[in-house]
N, C-alpha and C positions, 0 to 999 in steps of 0.2 A: 064811600068816598076812603076810609080807613085804610079798607084791605089794598089800595091802589100807594098809601103810604108806607106802607110796612116796610117796603126790601130799602126804602131811603131812611127809616128811622132804625132798621135794624143795626146799621152799623152805628149810628148815631149811641144809640143805648145801650148796646152789646156789645160795642167794640170787636164784630165779627171779624172785620180784617186784619185784624193782631193774632188770632186763632194759629195762621201759617206761621209766623215768626214763631210763635210760642213751640209749635211744635217741630222747628229748626232746632229750635234751643232745647229740644228735647225735655218740654216741662209736659206733661200726658197727666189726662186726668183719669183719674181713677174709679170705681164707683159709686157714685153719690156725691161727687165732687160739684166743685166751677172753678173756674179762675178767680182769685182774690189776690186784693192789695194786701201787701205785706204792711205798706202804713197807707193807708188809702189817702189822696188827693187832699180832702176835705181838710184833713190831719198834717198837712205841708207836702207829704214827698211826692215823687213824679210818675208819671204815666209811663214807666219804660219797664221793658222784657225784668230787668234785675228787680223789680219790685212788685210782680205779679209770682202767684203758686197756687198749686192747688190746695183746695180748700175743702173740710166738709162743707156741702150746703145746707144745711141747718143751722150750722153755726156761725155760714156767713150772714144767713138771712138775719141772724138775731140782731149780730154786731151791726148791721150794715142799717138795720131801722132802730137802733140805738142811738146809733150815730147823726143818722138823720133828723129825730124827734128830738134830740137836743141841739141841735143845730140848726135846724127848721128856718127859725124865727130873727139869728143872728143878720147883721145888713151884710150887703155882698162885701165879699174883702176884707171878713172881719180873719184876723189870725187866734187860731186855737192854741196857745202854750203850753199847755196842760191837758193832762187826759188821768182820769181819776178812775181804778176801777174796785166796786167794795168802797169807795172812801179813800182809796190809797195807791199810790203810782204805780203803777205795772212795772 
């Protein structure tokens, strides 16, 4: 049953339909890169081409994991107003 739902979930989970738009904008991945947000929507930015850039996949995974771990128990709609990196604002 899961295999039958994967094509539907592909766009929902990975926004695959956005890739042709990124390629048209000449935002192309290099080796070991994935598309990532400059500022993640969870931190208040928009899901738009101007907010997406190639990022090293290991860096992406580490940052996304940290963001979601720290925000996972917040009530839906909570606004995040400050981000600290090693105790300091970036």
